[in-house]
VEXROSE-470151 format. One record per residue (C-alpha): residue number from 0; residue in one letter; x, y, z. Coordinates in steps of 0.001 Angstrom, whole numbers, plus 500000, padded with zeros to 6 digits. Example, Ala and Ser with C-alpha at 12.3 -4.5 7.8 and 13.67 -1.06 7.14 Angstrom:
ATOM   pos   code       c1       c2       c3
ATOM     0      A   512300   495500   507800
ATOM     1      S   513670   498940   507140
***
This chain:
ATOM   pos   code       c1       c2       c3
ATOM     0      M   500000   500000   500000
ATOM     1      A   502835   502444   500823
ATOM     2      A   504535   501750   497466
ATOM     3      A   501282   502394   495602
ATOM     4      D   500767   505717   497427
ATOM     5      L   504348   506766   496615
ATOM     6      R   503829   505861   492951
ATOM     7      D   500770   508146   492820
ATOM     8      E   502798   510990   494288
ATOM     9      L   505550   510461   491700
ATOM    10      N   503244   510388   488658
ATOM    11      C   503273   513344   486274
ATOM    12      S   499695   514639   485814
ATOM    13      I   500252   515025   482050
ATOM    14      C   501792   511657   481027
ATOM    15      L   500501   509835   484121
ATOM    16      S   503899   508137   484444
ATOM    17      I   506813   508398   486889
ATOM    18      Y   508538   511770   486572
ATOM    19      T   511308   511997   483972
ATOM    20      D   513591   514970   484632
ATOM    21      P   510976   516719   486823
ATOM    22      V   510791   520531   486855
ATOM    23      S   508898   522936   489112
ATOM    24      L   506680   525850   488033
ATOM    25      P   506373   529079   490032
ATOM    26      C   503123   527702   491444
ATOM    27      D   505129   524774   492874
ATOM    28      H   503487   522112   490696
ATOM    29      N   505811   519552   489129
ATOM    30      F   505846   518017   485650
ATOM    31      C   508203   516132   483385
ATOM    32      R   510350   518661   481518
ATOM    33      G   509296   517155   478190
ATOM    34      C   505617   517050   479137
ATOM    35      I   505300   520689   480238
ATOM    36      G   507494   521833   477336
ATOM    37      A   505241   520100   474808
ATOM    38      A   502126   521481   476531
ATOM    39      W   503443   525077   476428
ATOM    40      D   504505   524706   472818
ATOM    41      T   500834   524344   471959
ATOM    42      Q   499986   527428   474047
ATOM    43      G   502559   529695   472405
ATOM    44      G   500104   531283   470003
ATOM    45      S   497600   532310   472698
ATOM    46      G   499923   534887   474237
ATOM    47      S   499965   533310   477730
ATOM    48      Y   500994   530112   479497
ATOM    49      S   499089   528258   482203
ATOM    50      C   499746   525469   484710
ATOM    51      P   497901   522295   483654
ATOM    52      E   497310   521525   487316
ATOM    53      C   495980   524767   488898
ATOM    54      R   495449   526877   485733
ATOM    55      A   497701   529644   487033
ATOM    56      E   498525   531934   484079
ATOM    57      Y   501876   533502   483170
ATOM    58      P   502219   536257   480532
ATOM    59      E   505665   534982   479619
ATOM    60      R   506943   531448   479434
ATOM    61      P   508418   530738   482899
ATOM    62      A   511927   529412   483345
ATOM    63      L   511848   525791   484388
ATOM    64      E   513706   524914   487583
ATOM    65      R   514771   521270   487863
ATOM    66      N   513438   519634   491034
ATOM    67      K   516521   517670   492035
ATOM    68      I   515007   516147   495190
ATOM    69      L   511983   514885   493317
ATOM    70      A   514226   513571   490510
ATOM    71      D   516343   511609   493019
ATOM    72      I   513247   510137   494672
ATOM    73      A   511794   509105   491313
ATOM    74      E   515082   507580   490199
ATOM    75      Q   515420   505676   493490
ATOM    76      F   511844   504434   493216
ATOM    77      L   512367   503225   489658
ATOM    78      S   515568   501397   490623
ATOM    79      T   513720   499430   493314
ATOM    80      D   510410   498991   491501
ATOM    81      P   510072   495342   490344
ATOM    82      E   507876   496451   487443
ATOM    83      H   510785   498322   485844
ATOM    84      D   514064   496862   484655
ATOM    85      G   517232   498437   483301
ATOM    86      T   518085   502048   484096
ATOM    87      G   514599   503188   485022
ATOM    88      I   515020   506160   482592
ATOM    89      F   512322   506674   479957
ATOM    90      C   511942   508587   476739
ATOM    91      T   511095   512233   477315
ATOM    92      Y   508907   512410   474218
ATOM    93      C   506838   509261   474739
ATOM    94      V   504274   511014   476928
ATOM    95      H   501413   508527   476630
ATOM    96      S   503250   505400   477760
ATOM    97      P   506708   505018   479306
ATOM    98      V   509301   503681   476858
ATOM    99      P   512832   502926   478120
ATOM   100      A   515388   505480   476937
ATOM   101      A   518238   504387   474661
ATOM   102      K   520258   507629   474775
ATOM   103      S   520344   510986   476517
ATOM   104      C   521235   514284   474795
ATOM   105      L   523433   516556   476855
ATOM   106      Q   522565   519567   474708
ATOM   107      C   518810   519145   474892
ATOM   108      E   518859   517613   478354
ATOM   109      T   516412   514954   477212
ATOM   110      S   516315   511177   477047
ATOM   111      M   515080   509333   473943
ATOM   112      C   513969   505907   472896
ATOM   113      D   515382   504278   469770
ATOM   114      A   512661   505824   467582
ATOM   115      H   513296   509388   468761
ATOM   116      V   517097   508970   468588
ATOM   117      K   516802   508311   464850
ATOM   118      V   515130   511724   464210
ATOM   119      H   517250   513633   466719
ATOM   120      S   519759   516263   465548
ATOM   121      K   523158   514760   464599
ATOM   122      S   525108   518007   464924
ATOM   123      A   528276   518169   467047
ATOM   124      E   526585   520211   469772
ATOM   125      H   524117   517435   470460
ATOM   126      V   526237   514945   472417
ATOM   127      L   524521   511609   472979
ATOM   128      T   525391   509502   476049
ATOM   129      E   524036   506503   477849
ATOM   130      P   520663   507197   479513
ATOM   131      T   521070   509423   482564
ATOM   132      T   518951   511693   484728
ATOM   133      N   521866   513950   485702
ATOM   134      L   521869   515896   482456
ATOM   135      G   522127   519267   484158
ATOM   136      N   525376   518207   485833
ATOM   137      R   527033   517942   482393
ATOM   138      K   526563   521661   481657
ATOM   139      C   528187   524812   482957
ATOM   140      F   525792   526470   485382
ATOM   141      V   527079   529939   484231
ATOM   142      H   526980   529622   480422
ATOM   143      D   524639   526632   480057
ATOM   144      E   527187   524953   477785
ATOM   145      L   528632   521475   477844
ATOM   146      L   531596   520945   480150
ATOM   147      K   534573   520086   477949
ATOM   148      Y   537672   521078   479964
ATOM   149      F   539237   520624   483367
ATOM   150      C   541132   523463   485069
ATOM   151      N   544096   522033   486990
ATOM   152      E   544661   525201   488999
ATOM   153      D   541080   525441   490297
ATOM   154      S   540272   521721   490021
ATOM   155      A   537063   522677   488219
ATOM   156      Y   535160   521418   485188
ATOM   157      I   534575   524295   482701
ATOM   158      C   532948   524942   479333
ATOM   159      V   534392   526631   476206
ATOM   160      S   533192   530094   477278
ATOM   161      C   534836   529696   480702
ATOM   162      Y   538083   528765   478980
ATOM   163      M   538008   531401   476214
ATOM   164      F   536450   534385   477945
ATOM   165      G   536209   533687   481656
ATOM   166      E   538582   533674   484581
ATOM   167      H   540174   530392   483470
ATOM   168      K   541621   531671   480201
ATOM   169      T   545117   532048   481715
ATOM   170      H   544998   528762   483635
ATOM   171      H   546393   525402   482692
ATOM   172      V   543436   523589   481153
ATOM   173      V   543143   520083   479673
ATOM   174      F   540400   518307   477787
ATOM   175      L   538042   516191   479841
ATOM   176      N   538983   513230   477691
ATOM   177      E   542593   513544   478799
ATOM   178      I   541765   513783   482471
ATOM   179      F   539276   510991   481996
ATOM   180      E   541922   508755   480400
ATOM   181      K   544395   509536   483191
ATOM   182      K   541819   508830   485866
ATOM   183      T   540734   505708   484029
ATOM   184      E   544329   504532   483859
ATOM   185      K   544802   505297   487526
ATOM   186      M   541637   503434   488407
ATOM   187      K   542783   500481   486304
ATOM   188      N   546047   500439   488252
ATOM   189      I   544075   500502   491453
ATOM   190      L   541896   497699   490135
ATOM   191      D   544996   495709   489256
ATOM   192      K   545930   495886   492928
ATOM   193      L   542475   495560   494418
ATOM   194      I   541293   492588   492346
ATOM   195      P   544154   490249   493419
ATOM   196      E   543716   491456   496985
ATOM   197      R   540005   490723   496809
ATOM   198      D   540743   487322   495251
ATOM   199      E   543180   486537   498064
ATOM   200      I   540578   487554   500634
ATOM   201      E   538014   485403   498850
ATOM   202      K   540426   482455   498942
ATOM   203      S   541023   483092   502636
ATOM   204      V   537293   483219   503263
ATOM   205      Q   536801   479973   501332
ATOM   206      S   539661   478390   503258
ATOM   207      L   538169   479524   506567
ATOM   208      Q   534736   478292   505512
ATOM   209      E   536253   474931   504622
ATOM   210      R   538059   474943   507963
ATOM   211      Q   534760   475801   509660
ATOM   212      R   533113   472807   507993
ATOM   213      E   536018   470612   509095
ATOM   214      V   535733   471896   512669
ATOM   215      E   531971   471367   512662
ATOM   216      G   532413   467853   511276
ATOM   217      K   535118   466985   513776
ATOM   218      A   533129   468488   516656
ATOM   219      A   530088   466428   515626
ATOM   220      G   532277   463309   515436
ATOM   221      E   533813   464035   518834
ATOM   222      A   530369   464667   520345
ATOM   223      E   529167   461345   518947
ATOM   224      R   532303   459589   520236
ATOM   225      V   531926   461077   523716
ATOM   226      T   528228   460208   523808
ATOM   227      A   529019   456597   522861
ATOM   228      L   531842   456575   525417
ATOM   229      F   529576   457690   528255
ATOM   230      R   526954   455180   527137
ATOM   231      D   529594   452439   527373
ATOM   232      I   530777   453776   530743
ATOM   233      K   527211   453528   531989
ATOM   234      D   526898   449948   530665
ATOM   235      H   530244   448938   532240
ATOM   236      L   529318   450553   535559
ATOM   237      E   525930   448861   535583
ATOM   238      A   527579   445509   534814
ATOM   239      L   530145   446078   537583
ATOM   240      E   527376   447135   539960
ATOM   241      K   525458   443905   539235
ATOM   242      Q   528635   441835   539695
ATOM   243      V   529525   443459   543045
ATOM   244      L   525937   443327   544315
ATOM   245      S   525797   439666   543258
ATOM   246      E   528964   438989   545279
ATOM   247      I   527457   440781   548290
ATOM   248      S   524273   438698   547943
ATOM   249      K   526355   435533   547600
ATOM   250      Q   528300   436302   550782
ATOM   251      E   525075   437197   552565
ATOM   252      E   523495   433885   551488
ATOM   253      Q   526517   431836   552645
ATOM   254      L   526673   433614   555995
ATOM   255      T   522938   433245   556452
ATOM   256      L   523163   429482   555799
ATOM   257      Q   525958   429220   558367
ATOM   258      I   523926   431144   560921
ATOM   259      L   520797   429046   560262
ATOM   260      Y   522809   425814   560596
ATOM   261      Q   524259   426918   563923
ATOM   262      I   520827   428045   565118
ATOM   263      Q   519494   424591   564175
ATOM   264      Q   522275   422828   566075
ATOM   265      L   521729   425037   569100
ATOM   266      E   517990   424389   568990
ATOM   267      I   518694   420630   569032
ATOM   268      K   520980   421061   572028
ATOM   269      K   518420   423305   573654
ATOM   270      D   515693   420633   573289
ATOM   271      E   518010   417949   574709
ATOM   272      L   518860   420152   577654
ATOM   273      S   515202   420953   578246
ATOM   274      R   514414   417207   578356
ATOM   275      K   517176   416562   580837
ATOM   276      I   516098   419529   582948
ATOM   277      R   512586   418119   583184
ATOM   278      R   513933   414676   584170
ATOM   279      T   516167   416175   586816
ATOM   280      E   513310   418207   588250
ATOM   281      E   511263   415046   588486
ATOM   282      L   514030   413306   590457
ATOM   283      C   514350   416269   592783
ATOM   284      N   510655   416054   593628
ATOM   285      M   510774   412348   594597
ATOM   286      A   510419   411744   598357
ATOM   287      E   512273   408493   598813
ATOM   288      S   516021   408420   598621
ATOM   289      V   515999   404903   597304
ATOM   290      T   513814   405998   594495
ATOM   291      I   516178   408822   593726
ATOM   292      L   519152   406528   593800
ATOM   293      Y   517680   403541   592096
ATOM   294      G   514470   404754   590611
ATOM   295      R   511236   402848   590605
ATOM   296      A   511354   399118   590636
ATOM   297      T   510841   398974   586966
ATOM   298      D   513380   401700   586211
ATOM   299      K   517117   401587   585911
ATOM   300      P   519126   403584   588469
ATOM   301      T   518973   407331   587752
ATOM   302      F   521729   408649   589914
ATOM   303      C   524162   408259   587081
ATOM   304      D   521800   410225   584882
ATOM   305      A   521784   413111   587321
ATOM   306      Q   525550   412869   587607
ATOM   307      G   525832   413106   583775
ATOM   308      V   523647   416174   583656
ATOM   309      D   525831   417812   586207
ATOM   310      N   528947   416993   584182
ATOM   311      E   527356   418407   581046
ATOM   312      G   526696   421622   582890
ATOM   313      K   530393   421860   583668
ATOM   314      G   531230   421236   579988
ATOM   315      R   528996   424045   578809
ATOM   316      D   530777   426486   581066
ATOM   317      D   533861   425920   578928
ATOM   318      Q   532029   426473   575574
ATOM   319      K   532375   429800   573679
ATOM   320      D   529681   431626   571715
ATOM   321      P   529246   430402   568109
ATOM   322      V   531672   432064   565665
ATOM   323      V   530172   433296   562328
ATOM   324      G   532122   435070   559612
ATOM   325      D   531277   438598   558340
ATOM   326      V   530803   440261   554935
ATOM   327      D   534273   440490   553397
ATOM   328      E   534451   444263   552829
ATOM   329      G   538094   444081   551765
ATOM   330      F   537316   441565   549026
ATOM   331      I   534389   443691   547802
ATOM   332      S   536582   446806   547802
ATOM   333      D   539287   444986   545843
ATOM   334      M   536649   443768   543431
ATOM   335      L   535416   447326   542952
ATOM   336      L   538910   448696   542443
ATOM   337      R   539828   445969   539959
ATOM   338      G   536613   446537   538026
ATOM   339      L   536936   450307   538008
ATOM   340      G   540611   450002   537124
ATOM   341      G   539744   447813   534163
ATOM   342      I   537104   450301   533016
ATOM   343      G   539606   453137   533466
ATOM   344      A   542273   451363   531446
ATOM   345      E   539817   450615   528650
ATOM   346      L   538568   454216   528674
ATOM   347      N   542118   455534   528693
ATOM   348      K   542888   453440   525625
ATOM   349      R   539725   454553   523828
ATOM   350      I   540107   458237   524714
ATOM   351      Y   543750   458561   523691
ATOM   352      G   543729   455962   520947
ATOM   353      Q   546006   453649   522922
ATOM   354      E   547409   453081   526359
ATOM   355      A   550193   455219   527767
ATOM   356      T   553366   454708   525753
ATOM   357      D   555972   452588   527489
ATOM   358      M   559028   454816   527303
ATOM   359      L   562626   454439   528484
ATOM   360      L   565395   457020   528631
ATOM   361      D   568319   456563   526244
ATOM   362      I   571565   456558   528236
ATOM   363      H   573553   457063   525010
ATOM   364      T   572026   460544   524647
ATOM   365      A   572242   461507   528330
ATOM   366      G   574595   464338   529222
ATOM   367      N   577416   463551   531650
ATOM   368      N   575913   465838   534282
ATOM   369      V   572728   463755   534645
ATOM   370      F   572176   460422   536370
ATOM   371      L   569681   457796   535195
ATOM   372      S   567953   455292   537465
ATOM   373      D   568534   451579   536925
ATOM   374      D   565151   451158   535228
ATOM   375      Y   565833   454146   532904
ATOM   376      K   562610   455793   534052
ATOM   377      M   564070   458636   536104
ATOM   378      V   566685   461295   535416
ATOM   379      F   568472   463362   538059
ATOM   380      C   570608   466439   537850
ATOM   381      S   574061   465401   539031
ATOM   382      K   576984   467555   540121
ATOM   383      K   579300   464645   539524
ATOM   384      D   580575   463956   536022
ATOM   385      Q   579342   460506   535045
ATOM   386      R   582320   460061   532679
ATOM   387      R   580311   458264   530061
ATOM   388      P   581947   457405   526702
ATOM   389      R   582034   460187   524136
ATOM   390      L   579349   459519   521522
ATOM   391      P   578083   461725   518692
ATOM   392      Q   574516   461402   519980
ATOM   393      R   575347   462458   523570
ATOM   394      F   574160   465885   524748
ATOM   395      Q   576575   468406   526154
ATOM   396      Y   573969   469698   528594
ATOM   397      P   571679   467985   531179
ATOM   398      Q   569315   466528   528618
ATOM   399      V   568238   463097   527427
ATOM   400      L   565993   461618   524708
ATOM   401      S   563783   458559   524802
ATOM   402      T   564917   455314   523211
ATOM   403      R   561637   455011   521357
ATOM   404      S   560767   457207   518386
ATOM   405      F   557350   458010   516891
ATOM   406      P   557206   458206   513078
ATOM   407      S   553395   458169   513031
ATOM   408      G   550250   457639   515059
ATOM   409      R   548843   459001   518304
ATOM   410      H   550799   458601   521535
ATOM   411      Y   551089   460100   524999
ATOM   412      W   553447   459836   527926
ATOM   413      Q   553442   461326   531416
ATOM   414      V   556242   462900   533408
ATOM   415      E   556401   463787   537072
ATOM   416      G   558815   466535   538056
ATOM   417      R   560026   467855   541377
ATOM   418      E   558090   470944   542467
ATOM   419      S   561195   473095   542958
ATOM   420      G   563909   473580   540368
ATOM   421      G   563539   474163   536657
ATOM   422      W   562837   471368   534191
ATOM   423      G   561511   470926   530691
ATOM   424      V   559723   468224   528697
ATOM   425      G   558756   467905   525063
ATOM   426      A   559820   466224   521830
ATOM   427      A   562710   466467   519391
ATOM   428      Y   563893   465172   516035
ATOM   429      P   566943   462888   516078
ATOM   430      S   568675   465567   513957
ATOM   431      I   568764   468003   516901
ATOM   432      E   572220   469428   517658
ATOM   433      R   574020   467778   520591
ATOM   434      T   576452   470570   521530
ATOM   435      G   576297   474341   521754
ATOM   436      T   573450   476632   522759
ATOM   437      Q   571423   475461   519753
ATOM   438      S   571244   472011   521331
ATOM   439      W   569022   473174   524197
ATOM   440      I   565539   471676   523796
ATOM   441      G   563313   474412   522353
ATOM   442      N   566210   476614   521211
ATOM   443      N   566044   475259   517661
ATOM   444      K   563555   474343   514941
ATOM   445      N   564048   470613   515630
ATOM   446      S   562544   470516   519125
ATOM   447      W   559512   471682   521130
ATOM   448      C   559599   472207   524903
ATOM   449      L   557338   473024   527849
ATOM   450      Y   559498   474658   530501
ATOM   451      R   558536   474902   534162
ATOM   452      G   560342   477469   536240
ATOM   453      Y   559544   479088   539539
ATOM   454      K   555714   479172   539694
ATOM   455      K   555283   479628   535958
ATOM   456      Y   555179   477788   532638
ATOM   457      S   556555   478792   529253
ATOM   458      V   556871   477081   525885
ATOM   459      R   559865   477218   523550
ATOM   460      H   560442   476429   519890
ATOM   461      N   563032   477732   517447
ATOM   462      N   564479   479922   520212
ATOM   463      K   561141   481718   520679
ATOM   464      V   559824   481797   524255
ATOM   465      T   556143   482323   525086
ATOM   466      D   555046   482684   528726
ATOM   467      L   551847   480904   529697
ATOM   468      P   549258   482355   532103
ATOM   469      H   548868   479139   534115
ATOM   470      V   550222   478892   537645
ATOM   471      P   551568   475356   538299
ATOM   472      S   549345   473281   540576
ATOM   473      S   550563   469742   539850
ATOM   474      Q   553901   468053   539274
ATOM   475      T   552581   465675   536609
ATOM   476      I   552493   466640   532925
ATOM   477      R   550981   464666   530057
ATOM   478      I   552532   465081   526592
ATOM   479      S   550147   464087   523796
ATOM   480      L   551326   463587   520203
ATOM   481      D   549143   463319   517098
ATOM   482      Y   551778   462921   514397
ATOM   483      E   549551   463007   511309
ATOM   484      A   547583   466004   512604
ATOM   485      G   550845   467789   513455
ATOM   486      R   549908   468494   517082
ATOM   487      L   552043   468271   520221
ATOM   488      S   549979   469140   523314
ATOM   489      F   550796   469574   526999
ATOM   490      Y   548347   468999   529858
ATOM   491      E   548702   469485   533593
ATOM   492      L   547144   466538   535429
ATOM   493      S   545557   468676   538112
ATOM   494      E   541948   468648   539284
ATOM   495      P   540524   469286   536789
ATOM   496      I   543014   468510   533989
ATOM   497      R   544258   471731   532348
ATOM   498      H   545350   472196   528758
ATOM   499      L   548542   474266   528810
ATOM   500      H   549599   474606   525163
ATOM   501      T   549532   472946   521733
ATOM   502      F   552230   473260   519073
ATOM   503      T   550884   472879   515527
ATOM   504      T   553180   472056   512612
ATOM   505      S   553902   469444   509935
ATOM   506      F   556346   466919   511334
ATOM   507      T   559053   465792   508906
ATOM   508      E   561067   463354   511044
ATOM   509      P   560325   460760   513729
ATOM   510      L   559957   462317   517175
ATOM   511      H   561624   461290   520445
ATOM   512      G   560525   462271   523936
ATOM   513      A   562899   464998   525163
ATOM   514      F   563771   465866   528780
ATOM   515      W   565822   468653   530344
ATOM   516      V   566676   468901   534054
ATOM   517      G   568099   471858   535902
ATOM   518      L   568185   471537   539691
ATOM   519      A   565432   468932   539524
ATOM   520      N   564571   465379   538618
ATOM   521      L   562025   463885   536230
ATOM   522      K   560280   460544   536344
ATOM   523      L   558298   458736   533651
ATOM   524      V   554973   457622   535124
ATOM   525      T   552012   455624   533839
***
């Protein structure tokens, strides 16, 4: 509805079409320049001119003032109107129906369709250009002539009269074509620079978009993997729970059977004792001593029976309470720990791709100022020269490499360092220098190092040191290697685990674990 109302406001009342080069009359009504010009041409013989809208009369033909604001609004409307294609500029002379313009005449300040171009003047003064609504901008506002020159001193566009008779006649003036060619050449040079730059940016954008898709794909894969992992953890925990609860029930059942058996045995003894108690009471109530001693004539002597009861009473005094075992909490705890340990080992393998790498320190690379433990799992800083044989692979400084190398795959190993004293861990190519300052781990392009100093971490590669914001809170560091992905990562095994840093590169040689000790010691742990 708003677009339709705007269209009505932008329609010329003569041609009933969108304004083409609108002009204003003294009465403030607006018309297409061509429309009002044609209308006044027919009124020329009457001796007066009138406004087609309000009938205001003028004794002389009024000068037409171009309504620039209205022209800009009409041009903007035409450029966004879906009913119009192309330039949105129409023939000035086709007043009954809008016909797209083919050319514009700078001299006449009109636009023409193909039919009107054919009958238009072909003289030199009538310069034809591509359709445009800014015809007035091509003429000198002082002499109403075409702008043909450019004044370098005043940086102004001028016409022939300005150049021949005006204030510019003594200035350095060039043809517009010349300045146009120079500016065109300059713009081409700029384009030659801008286009490759834009293409590079476009390539970067495409690369980042591709990287974004890779990240999204990997994140989705990791989310799926973690979801499956937790589902398996739940299944394993439920299975372990059933197993442990079954063991508890089994122990309960066995203990209950023992208790019931002992209760049964005691009940039997209790009944026997109750029978004997009744018999003894009967004997006590007999009046005759002979009867007590020998019983009735038909009975056997009972004195011995009473004597036996008395002896049994003495035996019971020596008996202890029945002993019944208890639920074996230690066995259940061990069962839990073994089960959880098995789940943890399986999860560790699945999370990191394999179990912790079994790594030993290579004594042939160890500097003479370090001492290795007998199992080659620990390295100490030593003030005593170990006087090891001179070998080309031995370090000059307190450093050592692992015996094992990693030419591919995913691996991790863990190192525990003493809280005080500096130490460093990382990885290195076998081509690393063994003497000189370039042999320090991290001081060259062939090694990568996480260094721990006094209450701070830093990373080093190719002699570039970067301090990390993390304050140490654990002595144990995990080094994780993904060879194909080109990632070497360091984690602090604190609570919770903290990611410290990841080096990203393309590895070109097998990697060895690398260790540097200052006034400290390092131990390989699993």
